[in-house]
Legacy VTK file of the C-alpha trace (Angstrom):
# vtk DataFile Version 3.0
C-alpha trace
ASCII
DATASET POLYDATA
POINTS 81 float
23.341 55.229 144.902
20.409 53.068 143.892
20.455 49.255 143.789
17.959 47.267 141.719
17.102 44.094 143.601
15.275 41.550 141.450
13.243 39.054 143.397
9.935 37.226 143.560
7.528 36.320 146.378
8.247 33.059 148.202
11.901 32.955 147.243
13.938 32.020 150.315
17.231 33.099 148.725
15.630 36.468 147.991
14.562 36.882 151.620
18.127 36.065 152.797
19.622 38.542 150.284
17.182 41.245 151.375
18.388 40.896 154.964
21.984 41.181 153.708
21.216 44.354 151.746
19.216 45.849 154.644
22.185 45.327 156.960
24.462 47.283 154.589
22.232 50.229 153.736
23.121 52.356 156.771
26.905 51.986 156.461
27.077 52.377 152.676
24.124 54.754 152.229
22.215 53.335 149.257
18.618 52.904 148.236
17.230 49.466 147.354
14.503 49.278 144.704
12.952 45.830 145.060
11.614 44.596 141.731
9.290 41.588 141.512
10.219 39.776 138.315
6.727 38.315 138.087
5.416 41.799 137.145
7.502 41.950 133.929
7.966 39.359 131.170
11.317 40.972 130.368
12.573 40.595 133.923
11.236 37.042 134.221
13.027 36.059 131.041
16.263 37.833 131.959
16.462 36.932 135.676
14.107 33.992 136.190
16.827 31.416 136.890
19.199 33.885 138.628
17.165 35.461 141.418
17.876 37.126 143.636
19.875 39.607 141.554
21.640 42.734 142.867
22.304 45.182 140.077
23.584 48.734 139.788
23.209 50.705 136.568
22.813 47.537 134.499
25.773 45.733 136.081
24.987 42.548 137.947
26.989 42.551 141.210
25.652 39.322 142.673
22.970 36.711 142.101
21.658 33.449 143.506
23.116 32.571 146.864
24.490 36.026 147.835
27.817 35.996 149.648
27.622 38.966 152.079
31.339 39.785 152.376
31.871 39.708 148.585
28.853 41.918 147.984
29.909 44.355 150.711
33.375 44.664 149.155
31.919 45.387 145.678
29.423 47.916 147.021
32.085 49.675 149.097
34.308 50.022 146.050
31.459 51.570 144.070
30.549 53.981 146.879
34.156 55.096 147.201
34.637 55.813 143.472
LINES 1 82
81 0 1 2 3 4 5 6 7 8 9 10 11 12 13 14 15 16 17 18 19 20 21 22 23 24 25 26 27 28 29 30 31 32 33 34 35 36 37 38 39 40 41 42 43 44 45 46 47 48 49 50 51 52 53 54 55 56 57 58 59 60 61 62 63 64 65 66 67 68 69 70 71 72 73 74 75 76 77 78 79 80
């Protein structure tokens, strides 16, 4: 499973969310593709006010101040499908 993680440099919420994702990767076995929204006008327009954004196959699972237990529950459900 691959997670798209939309972020930008200097974003403290993004740094916190990255730590949350990193802590879950071993147990749930997924790959995180970190995407800097500053490299794409489309991403900046779409996610600029939402970052960080955790997305799988176009579905936003979490954004902003990421709640670890809620994200873990969603990811675990997807992995077990």
